[in-house]
C-alpha positions, 0 to 999 in steps of 0.5 A: 918154210916156203921151201916145205910148202912147195915140196908138200905140194909137189909130193901130192902132184907126184903121187897122182902122176904115177897113178896116171903113169902106171894105171890103165883103165880104158873105156873102148879104145880110150885110157881115161887115166892117160900116161901124158897126164901123169908126166904133165903133173910130175912136170908141175911138181919139179919147181917145188922140188927145186925150190926145197933145195934141189935145183937139179929137179928142173933138168927133169922138165924137158924130159917130162915134157917129151915123155908127156908128148910121146904118151900123148902121141901114142894115146891119140893113135890108140884112140883112132886105131892106128898102130903105135910102133913108131920106128923104135922111139919106144926105146928112147922113151924107155930110157928117158923114163929110167933116167926120170924115175932114177933122178926124181926119186933120188931128189926126193931122197935128198930133200927128205934128208934135208929136211930130216924126214924119215922116208929118205930110205923108203925113197931109195928102195922106191927108186930101185923098184920102179927102175927095175919095174920099168925095165922089165915092162921095157923088154920085148918078152918073146910072149904068145897069146897063151901067156896071159897068165904073165900079166897078173904078177905084173898087175899086182906089182903095179898096184903095190907100187902105185900104192906104195908110191901114195904111202911114202908121199903121204908120209913125207907130207905129213913129216914136212907139215909136222916140221912146219907146225901147221898144215900148208895151204894147198 
């Protein structure tokens, strides 16, 4: 029962974490939904996943911490108007991001299967979509200022991924709750 409760709480943090990672709402040069906060939410969710029979999820904590620090650094540099092209470190951050997306959703799919929840397949598909989307965002595309139309498909896909992630996490929570026979304490 405790395993389910920990996982239940973690799923909400992950959904919010992805919203912070993918959404950018700026007030001037400050992003009010910073990606570093999203990585910290995911970081805080990992013990609940590990406690649900996925101990390898804890191996993602240092990587989430590094990604939070990276995003925090770029957030501060952007806020103060400094360039954020830091020595090609963005490539390392992109690779770490791909790995974390892949492993996190693999762990969640495994936990869904362990608890008999039907979201396993949705989590695996969402894993693939996240990895492909992150790869596309990481490519150095040769675009100029006349190619602003290109942002709209990415924006639409971002919104689809966010909504899909929230729906899958919420239905996964509902499946866990139904398996417990009660509403877990938040």
